[in-house]
N, C-alpha and C positions, 0 to 999 in steps of 0.2 A: 206617347207620340213618338213616331218613327223618324229616323233620318229621313228619308224620302218625303215626308210631311213637311219636315223643317226645311227642308232643300227647295221644295216647291214655294213655300212660303216665302222664303227669302230670295227667290229667282236665282240661286246658286248651285252648282253641279255638287252632287252628293261629295265628291273628292274634296273640294274646298270646305267644305263643312267639317270634313273628318281630319283633313291635313293641316287647314290653318285656323279655322274659326273655334272649334271644340278645344283644342289644345290651350289657345289661348284663355278660353272661360274657365278650362279647369285650374290654368295656372294663376288665374286671378281669383279663384275659390268660389266662383259661381255655379259651377256644373260639378258633380259628381256622377262617375260612371260606376253602376252596381250591377249585379246580377240581372237585376230586374229592369236596367234601362237606364237612360240618363235621367237625374234628378237634379232640381234647384236646391241651393243651400239656402239655409236662412241669411246669408250674406247678401244673396242675389235678390231675394225677396225685400231686404231692407234697401238695398240699391235702387231697386224700382219704385221705392216708397210704398211698398204693400206690405200687410200684416204677415207675419210668419205663421204658417199654419200651426194648429197645435201638434205635439210628438204624435198623437195617437192616428192621424190622418196624414202626416207631412209625406210619406214615402209615396202614397198612393196619388194625394193632390198634387205633386210637385213633379211628377214624371213628366219628363218633356221627350 
């Protein structure tokens, strides 16, 4: 999922996502930026009460 989609879903400007929200989520250990895009960490899944995807599918399934 791209940054524009996230911004639209949250009704926030792209700059707010990149400058405020994303750094906070990275600092808290919920999001990682990878060459393939942003991914949720296992900690994020646990925080939301969701099962952590298996290692084989985690990078693709967790992309945000």
